[in-house]
C-alpha positions in Angstrom: 14.8 -2.0 -8.3 12.6 0.1 -6.1 15.5 2.3 -5.0 16.4 3.3 -8.6 12.8 4.1 -9.3 12.7 6.4 -6.3 15.9 8.1 -7.6 13.9 9.3 -10.7 11.6 11.2 -8.5 14.5 13.1 -7.0 16.1 13.8 -10.3 13.0 15.0 -11.9 11.9 17.1 -8.9 15.4 18.7 -8.9 16.4 19.4 -12.5 20.0 19.6 -13.5 21.7 22.7 -12.4 22.6 23.7 -15.9 20.2 25.8 -17.9 18.1 24.1 -20.5 20.4 25.4 -23.2 23.6 24.1 -21.7 24.9 20.7 -22.7 24.7 18.0 -20.0 27.4 15.5 -20.0 26.3 11.9 -19.8 29.2 11.1 -17.5 28.1 13.7 -15.0 24.5 12.3 -15.0 25.9 8.8 -14.4 28.0 9.9 -11.5 25.0 11.7 -10.0 22.9 8.5 -10.4 25.6 6.5 -8.7 25.9 9.0 -5.9 22.1 8.9 -5.3 21.9 5.2 -5.5 24.7 4.8 -3.0 23.0 7.2 -0.6 19.8 5.3 -0.9 21.6 2.0 0.0 21.1 2.7 3.7 21.4 -0.1 6.3 19.3 1.7 8.9 16.5 2.2 6.4 16.6 -1.4 5.3 16.5 -2.6 8.9 13.5 -0.4 9.5 11.8 -2.1 6.5 12.4 -5.5 8.1 15.7 -6.7 6.6 18.1 -8.4 9.0 21.1 -10.7 8.8 21.7 -12.4 5.5 18.7 -10.6 3.9 20.2 -7.2 4.9 23.5 -8.2 3.3 21.7 -9.3 0.1 19.9 -5.9 -0.2 23.1 -3.9 0.4 24.9 -6.0 -2.2 22.0 -5.5 -4.6 22.2 -1.7 -4.1 25.9 -1.8 -4.7 25.6 -3.8 -7.9 23.0 -1.5 -9.2 25.1 1.6 -8.4 28.0 -0.1 -10.3 25.9 -1.3 -13.3 27.1 1.0 -16.1 24.7 -0.5 -18.6 21.6 0.4 -16.6 22.9 3.8 -15.3 24.1 4.8 -18.8 20.6 4.0 -20.2 18.9 6.0 -17.5 21.3 8.9 -18.1 20.4 8.9 -21.8 16.7 8.9 -21.1 17.0 11.7 -18.6 19.0 13.8 -20.9 16.5 13.2 -23.7 13.6 14.0 -21.5 15.3 17.2 -20.4 15.9 18.3 -24.0 12.5 17.3 -25.4 10.4 20.2 -26.7 7.4 18.8 -24.8 8.7 17.3 -21.6 7.0 14.2 -20.4 7.3 12.6 -17.0 9.5 9.5 -17.3 8.9 8.5 -13.7 8.2 4.8 -13.8 9.0 5.0 -17.5 12.8 4.5 -17.3 13.4 1.3 -15.4 10.1 -0.5 -15.6 10.3 -0.7 -19.4 13.8 -2.1 -19.1 12.5 -4.9 -16.9 9.6 -5.5 -19.2 11.8 -5.5 -22.3 14.3 -7.9 -20.8 11.9 -10.4 -19.2 10.6 -12.0 -22.4 14.2 -13.1 -23.2 14.7 -14.6 -19.8 14.2 -18.4 -19.1 10.5 -19.2 -18.5 11.2 -20.4 -15.0 12.7 -17.0 -14.1 9.8 -15.1 -15.6 7.4 -17.2 -13.5 9.4 -16.7 -10.4 9.3 -12.9 -10.8 5.5 -13.0 -11.4 5.0 -15.1 -8.2 6.7 -12.4 -6.2 4.5 -9.8 -7.8 1.5 -11.9 -7.0 2.6 -12.1 -3.4 3.0 -8.4 -3.2 -0.6 -7.9 -4.5 -2.0 -10.5 -2.1 -0.2 -8.7 0.8 -1.8 -5.3 0.0 -5.1 -4.1 1.3 -7.9 -4.7 -1.2 -8.0 -0.9 -1.9 -4.3 -0.7 -2.7 -4.4 -3.9 -4.7 -7.3 -2.6 -6.8 -5.5 0.7 -7.3 -2.4 -1.1 -8.5 -4.4 -3.0 -11.1 -6.1 0.2 -12.2 -2.7 2.0 -12.3 -3.9 4.7 -9.9 -1.8 3.7 -6.9 0.9 6.2 -5.7 4.4 4.8 -6.6 5.6 5.2 -3.1 2.7 3.1 -1.7 3.4 0.3 -4.1 7.1 0.6 -3.4 6.5 0.2 0.4 4.4 -2.9 -0.3 7.1 -4.4 -2.5 9.9 -3.8 0.0 7.7 -5.2 2.9 7.0 -8.3 0.9 10.7 -8.7 -0.1 11.6 -8.5 3.6 9.3 -11.5 4.3 11.0 -13.7 1.7 13.6 -16.1 2.9 17.2 -15.4 2.0 17.5 -17.8 -0.9 14.2 -16.6 -2.4 15.2 -12.9 -2.0 18.6 -13.6 -3.5 17.0 -15.2 -6.6 14.4 -12.4 -7.0 17.1 -9.6 -6.9 19.3 -11.5 -9.3 16.4 -11.8 -11.8 15.6 -8.1 -11.5 19.2 -7.1 -12.2 19.6 -9.6 -15.1 16.3 -8.7 -16.8 16.9 -4.9 -16.4 20.4 -5.2 -17.9 19.1 -7.4 -20.7 16.4 -4.8 -21.5 19.0 -2.2 -22.5 20.3 -4.4 -25.3 16.9 -5.8 -26.3 14.7 -2.8 -27.1 12.4 -4.8 -29.4 10.0 -7.5 -28.3 10.3 -11.1 -29.5 8.5 -11.8 -32.8 5.4 -13.8 -32.5 3.5 -14.9 -35.6 0.0 -13.5 -35.9 -1.6 -16.9 -36.0 0.2 -18.0 -32.9 -0.6 -14.7 -31.1 -4.3 -15.1 -31.9 -4.4 -18.7 -30.7 -2.6 -17.9 -27.4 -4.8 -14.9 -26.7 -8.0 -16.9 -27.5 -6.9 -19.6 -25.1 -6.0 -17.1 -22.4 -9.4 -15.3 -22.7 -11.3 -18.6 -22.5 -9.4 -19.6 -19.3 -10.1 -16.1 -17.8 -13.8 -16.3 -18.7 -14.2 -19.7 -17.0 -12.3 -18.7 -13.8 -14.0 -15.3 -13.6 -17.4 -17.0 -13.6 -16.3 -19.4 -10.9 -15.2 -16.4 -8.7 -18.2 -14.3 -9.4 -16.3 -11.8 -11.5 -17.9 -12.3 -14.9 -19.5 -8.8 -15.0 -16.3 -7.1 -13.9 -14.3 -9.1 -16.5 -16.7 -8.1 -19.2 -16.3 -4.4 -18.3 -12.5 -4.5 -17.8 -11.6 -4.2 -21.5 -13.2 -0.8 -21.8 -13.7 0.5 -18.3 -11.0 -0.9 -16.0 -10.8 2.3 -13.9 -14.5 2.3 -13.5 -14.4 -1.0 -11.5 -14.4 -1.0 -7.8 -11.1 -1.7 -6.1 -12.5 -5.1 -4.9 -13.4 -6.0 -8.5 -10.1 -4.8 -9.9 -8.0 -6.6 -7.3 -9.9 -9.8 -7.9 -9.3 -9.6 -11.6 -5.7 -8.6 -11.2 -5.0 -11.7 -9.0 -7.0 -13.9 -11.4 -5.1 -12.5 -14.4 -1.6 -13.3 -12.9 -2.7 -16.6 -11.5 -4.0 -17.7 -14.9 -0.7 -16.8 -16.6 1.3 -18.6 -13.9 -0.9 -21.7 -14.3 -0.7 -21.8 -18.1 1.3 -24.8 -19.2 2.4 -26.3 -22.6 3.3 -24.6 -25.8 1.3 -21.5 -25.1 3.2 -20.7 -21.9 6.2 -18.9 -23.3 4.4 -16.8 -25.9 1.8 -15.8 -23.3 4.5 -14.6 -21.0 6.1 -12.7 -23.8 2.8 -11.0 -24.6 2.2 -10.2 -21.0 5.5 -8.2 -20.7 4.6 -6.2 -23.8 1.0 -5.4 -22.5 -0.4 -7.9 -25.1 0.5 -5.5 -28.0 
């Protein structure tokens, strides 16, 4: 996943050669995406990141499968063409693939959603407190988070890495065909969110984060990196630890930013 995210930076920094008035063919954009993805799938770079043996093979296979995934690449091509033709261009970096993953995840088995969240939790725990806090406040540079993700992936054992990469590909592909979030009745949504807020409030008090938690709803970026990191870890841990009938709808709400 991280390689395709980085491709967007290249594409948007180097616009299509055609002028804004010329029609861009989707097939050409797909071929360009495939070419860039293939070039990024570099064994030397992966070894430098810590991948060796079976894990190196898994990463190379993952890159090849992404480069050949016409569903994902076709969606990305459409989004890039639309962004290029928009009257008021907006930067879709981080806004092409991340939403696919978020849209697909609610339709995945709960066990796979939890697995993915545990890897993300491990990434945050492996970061410095400063970078962890910035990631929670959404002020971290994408390349910094990308490096942390790759470094954490390199420390996974081969079976765990294989499962994580499979989930990423499956959810991203599913996200193309499932643009709308699962329906959750208002009463159920309210009950789930109330339970989640109560659990967060109790645990935040235990960890000395009550004041930060109270401010987070209106002033997340005003928190210190230490406070934001602590809350982010608490947030994910609480979701992972939720069991029973509220587990699935809570996960579904998480992937849609609780909207």
